[in-house]
N, C-alpha and C positions, 0 to 999 in steps of 0.2 A: 674897098674891101680890105686892103692891107691895113688901113687905119683902124678899121673895126677889129681886125685880128690883134693888132697891137694893143688896142684898148682892152680887149678881153684878156690878153696876157698880163697887162698891167694890173687889172682887177684881181686876177688870180694870184699874182705876186703879193699885192697888198693884203689880200685875204690870208695868204700863207704866212706873211710876216706878222700880221695881227694874231693869228692862231698861235704862232710860236711865242709871241710876247705874252699872251694870256696864259699859255701853258707854263712858261717860265715863272710867271707871277704866282700861279697856283702851287708850283713846286716849292716856293719859298715859305708857304704856310704849312705847318705840321698838320697832318691828318688828325681827326678827332680820336681815332682808335690807336694812335701811335703810343707806344710805351715810353715812359720816362727813362732817361739814361740811368746807369747804375749809380753814378755819383749823386744824382738828384734824390734817388730813393734813400741813399745813405744819409744825405743831409736831413731828409724828412724824418727818418727813424731816429737820428741823433737828436733832433729838436724835440721829438716826442719823449725821448729818454730824459733830456734835460728838464722838460716840463714835469715829468713824473718825479724827478729828483727834487725839484723845487717844491712840489706839492708834499713830498714826504718830509722835507725839512720843516715846512710850515706846520704840518701836523704834529711833528715831534716837538716843535717849540710850543705849540698850543697845549699838548699833553704835559710838558714840563711846567708851564704856567699854572695849569689846573692842579697838578700834583703839589706844586709849591704853595698854592693857596689853601689846599686841604691839609697840608702838613706843615707845622711851624718850622722855621729855620732854627739852627742851633743858637743857644744863648751866646751873645757876643759881648766882648769887652771893648768899650769905647776908651779913648785915651783919657777921658775925664769921668766917665761913669759906666756902669754895666747896664745892658739892655736885657731884661728878663721877659720871657713869654709865659703868661699865666692864664688861668681859667677864672672867670668871674661868675659867681652864682648870686642870684637875687630873687627874693620872693616878697610879694605884697601880703601883709597880714593885718586884718582889721578886727580881729576878735581875740587878741592876746593881751594879757596884762603887762605892764612895764617890767614887773619882776620876772615873768616868763621870758620876755625878750632879752633881758640882761643875762639871765642864766644861759640861754641858748648861745648868746654871743661868746660867753666864756667857754662853753662846750666846744664851739667851733675852733677857737684859738688853741685850746688844749689838745685838739685832735688833728693838727696839721695845717690849719688855715694860717696863711702868712699875715693876713689882716682881716678884720671884720668890723662892721659898723652899721648903725641904724640911722635912717633919716625919716622925718615925718612927711606924710603925703595926705592928700584928700582924694578919696575914691568916689565912685558914683553915688548919687543921692546925698552927697555932702558928708559921707562918713569919714571920720578921722581914722587914719591908719598909719602903718609904718612899713618901710621897705628894709628888709634885712639883707645885707650884702656880705660876701666874703670872697677873698682871693686865695688861690692855692697855686703852687708850682705845677707845671706840666711835666716836671722831671722828679725822680725820686731822690732820696738823700745821697745816693751815689753819683748823681749827675746823669744817670741814664734815663731814657724815656720810659715812663710807666707803660705796662702792657695795657693796650686798649681792648675793651670787650666789643661785642657786636654793635653796640650803640655808639662806639667811638669815644667813650669816656674812659679816662684813666682810673687807676685803682684809687688814688686819692680823691678824685672827683666823686666817684661812686660812694666812697666812705662819707664824705661831707653831705652828699645828697640824702643818704639814708638818715644821717643825724638831723638834718633839717626837717625831714618828713616826720621823724619820731618825736622831736622836741617842740614842734610848732603845729599850728592848725592849718597850715597852707595846703592847698591841693595841687599846686603847680610851682615849678622853679624854673626860672630862665637861666640858660647856660650860654655864656659867651667865651669862646676859645680864642687863643692867640692874642690875648690882650697884652700890649706892650707896656712895660713899666721901666722907667729909667731910675736906677738906684745908685747912690754914691758908694764908693769904696768905703769899707768900714773896718775899724780896728778898735781894740779895747785896751784901756789902761787901768791897772789896778792901783788904787791909792789907799794909803793908811791914814785913818782919822784918829784923833786922840781919845775916842770913846771906846773903851775896851770891855766894858761890862755888858756884853751882849754876845749872842751866839756867833756873830760874824767877826767878833774881835776888832771891830772898827774898819774892816776892809770893805771897800765899795768899788765896783766896776763902773767905769765911765766909758760910754760909747762915743767914738769919734766918727764924724762924717768927713770923708776926704775927697776933695775935688782934684781929679788927676790921679795921682798915686800910681802904684805899681800893679793894680788889678788883683792883688792877693789880699783878700779880706782877713786871712789868718796870719799875716805877717806882722811881726812886732816892729819892723823897720818902717817908719812913716815917711812916705814920699808924696809930695804934692802939697796942696793947701788944705789945712784943717778949717772947715767952714761950719762945723756943728759939734758941740760938746754937750753931752747929756748924761747925767748920773742915773744909774739903774734905780728905778723907783722902789722896787721890792727890797733891795739892799738898804736903801735909805730908810724905808719904813720900819724894817726890823730894828735898826739902830735907834731910830726915833722912839719907838714904843718901849724898847727894853732899857734904853739909857736915859729916858725921860728928857729928850732933847727935841726941840721943834723940828719938824720935818724939813721945812724950808731952810733952816740953818744947816742941816746935814747936807742937803743938796748943794747949797751955795758953797760950802766949804770944799766938798769933793770936786766940784767943777772949777773952783778957783785954783786949786792945787794943779790941776791939769792945764789950765790956762797959763800959769806961770812956768810950767815945765815944757809944754809943747809949742806954744805959739812962737817963741823966739827961734826955735829950731826949724819952723816951717816957713819963715819969711824968705 
């Protein structure tokens, strides 16, 4: 009987020890309804705040990219040339005479187009046609941006669009904005020719294209490499017609004078 009682006592002790061990193990696991410590909640809130900040920065960058794509950057001066942002207008015309196209070309140039040209194309059903192109600045003469209307077109663009519609038979004109054009720095030299019996008194302006330079197209001080020399055609034409001198001779003489004067200084 004593052995039986001792065995019962041992069983009870073992059961008690097992119960204590199980309870201690359960105490090491956090209950499901236990609240997180204060520092954990702060960490969670700070991470949420950081995520929100990153999202705001990404949105801001995206908006900046979209705005920069819709609005052209300012015209910039490269060390060797200028970068201009321009608007390109073009229209396909298949029912206009060459005389009408040539007249429209002159009208565009006389009303603010920086350049205008025509190239032949073939349209549907094999019809021969032409595409009339023109380029204009997106800035006015003062270097400021033109005021845009509700369509996003500048004052100069609207003016040229109206001229194209009025002077041609086209029903639609394509508009390409923010077209980049690299342009050399420019300067003008005035030369005196020996032909005085004309309204220009023998004076011809010669245009210089300068690679590098000081970026000031109005400066009389030439810096950089002169890579292009071209006498003004209209000036040479007046002298040729009124002084009865071949046009090519007037041009060659004016350009040769500039070559002899400028190129030694630009080496």
